[in-house]
Structures are given as structure tokens and as C-alpha cells.
C-alpha positions as CSV (number, residue, x, y, z in Angstrom):
1,M,82.2,168.7,117.4
2,D,83.3,167.3,114.0
3,V,86.7,165.7,114.8
4,H,89.4,165.0,112.3
5,R,92.9,163.7,112.8
6,N,94.5,167.1,112.9
7,F,91.7,169.5,113.9
8,A,88.2,169.7,115.3
9,Q,85.4,171.9,113.9
10,V,83.1,173.2,116.6
11,A,79.5,174.4,116.4
12,I,77.7,175.6,119.5
13,L,73.9,175.3,119.9
14,D,72.8,178.1,122.2
15,G,69.2,179.0,122.7
16,G,68.2,177.2,119.5
17,L,70.8,179.1,117.4
18,V,73.9,177.4,115.9
19,K,77.0,179.4,116.3
20,D,80.2,178.5,114.4
21,H,83.0,178.4,116.9
22,G,85.7,177.6,114.4
23,R,88.5,175.1,114.6
24,F,91.3,174.1,116.9
25,V,94.2,171.7,116.4
26,M,94.0,168.2,117.8
27,E,96.8,168.7,120.4
28,R,96.3,168.2,124.1
29,E,97.0,171.8,125.0
30,A,94.6,173.1,122.4
31,V,91.8,170.8,123.5
32,L,92.3,171.8,127.1
33,A,92.5,175.5,126.1
34,F,89.2,175.2,124.3
35,A,87.6,173.4,127.3
36,N,88.8,176.0,129.7
37,K,87.8,179.0,127.6
38,V,84.4,177.8,126.1
39,L,82.9,174.9,128.0
40,T,80.9,175.0,131.3
41,P,79.7,172.2,133.6
42,E,76.2,172.6,132.1
43,D,77.3,171.8,128.6
44,D,76.9,168.6,126.6
45,V,79.5,167.8,124.0
46,V,78.7,165.6,121.0
47,L,81.6,164.3,118.8
48,E,81.9,161.8,116.1
49,A,83.5,158.5,116.7
50,T,87.0,158.6,115.3
51,G,90.4,157.1,116.1
52,N,91.2,159.8,118.7
53,T,87.8,159.9,120.3
54,A,88.8,158.2,123.6
55,I,91.5,160.8,124.5
56,I,89.2,163.7,123.6
57,V,86.5,162.3,125.8
58,R,89.0,161.9,128.7
59,L,90.2,165.5,128.2
60,L,86.7,167.1,128.0
61,T,84.8,165.1,130.5
62,P,85.9,167.1,133.6
63,F,84.7,170.3,132.0
64,V,81.1,169.3,131.0
65,R,77.9,167.6,132.1
66,R,78.5,164.8,129.6
67,V,80.3,163.8,126.4
68,V,78.3,161.9,123.8
69,I,79.9,159.8,121.1
70,A,78.0,159.6,117.8
71,N,78.6,157.1,115.1
72,P,78.5,159.3,111.9
73,L,77.3,156.4,109.8
74,Q,74.2,156.1,112.0
75,V,73.5,159.9,112.2
76,R,71.0,160.0,109.4
77,A,71.1,163.8,109.0
78,I,74.8,163.7,108.3
79,A,74.7,160.6,106.2
80,W,72.0,161.8,103.9
81,A,73.0,165.5,103.8
82,K,73.1,167.0,100.3
83,V,75.5,169.7,101.5
84,K,78.3,168.3,103.5
85,T,80.8,170.5,105.3
86,D,82.5,170.2,108.7
87,K,80.5,173.2,110.1
88,I,77.2,171.6,109.1
89,D,78.3,168.2,110.4
90,A,79.3,169.7,113.8
91,A,76.0,171.6,114.1
92,T,74.0,168.5,113.3
93,L,75.5,166.5,116.2
94,E,73.1,167.5,118.9
95,P,72.7,165.3,122.0
96,A,69.4,163.8,123.0
97,P,67.9,165.4,126.1
98,L,68.8,163.9,129.5
99,V,66.0,161.9,131.0
């Protein structure tokens, strides 16, 4: 999930394929609607660290296995990308496997 102040761009990794899930506005009701409609208890969510990360984590945590916060400055694939779009950034943020 590539999070901005006013919206989030979502990419879903499913069976090795990346699917663009589009955007939703950064409003409590929209985040909860996304979580209710799309997320399952088996899902992992990765989002970039931003100013509104803490509230997004609190809203999404009850719906998923885990929420991972990524520092975009340390995510090499994003930092060094030649083509940079929200969709590509969201798809690049894949969580490490649970051990």
C-alpha cells in the first residue's frame, strides 16, 4: 500500500501475480470499507511509513495477520527504481515471510 496524505494506492500480490486494486481516500470510513471488502485474516499488509501510518495500522490490524511498516528510503527497489509510480511502489512493498 503506497500511502499519501489524501489517498492510498493498493497493489495485491496473489499467487505471484500483482493486481492493481486502485485507490481509496484516506478517510476512516474508506479505510474500514477497504478492509471489510478486500482483506482477510490471512493477509499481510505492507505500507510506507508516513505521517498517518499509525492510524492506518490501528484501523487495519484487526482485519489481517500483520501490518508491516516499510521505510521507503530503505526499500532499495523503490529508491533505485527508474520508473516510479504509486502503482509500482505499492507492488514493490512485499512483506518478508513469517518465520
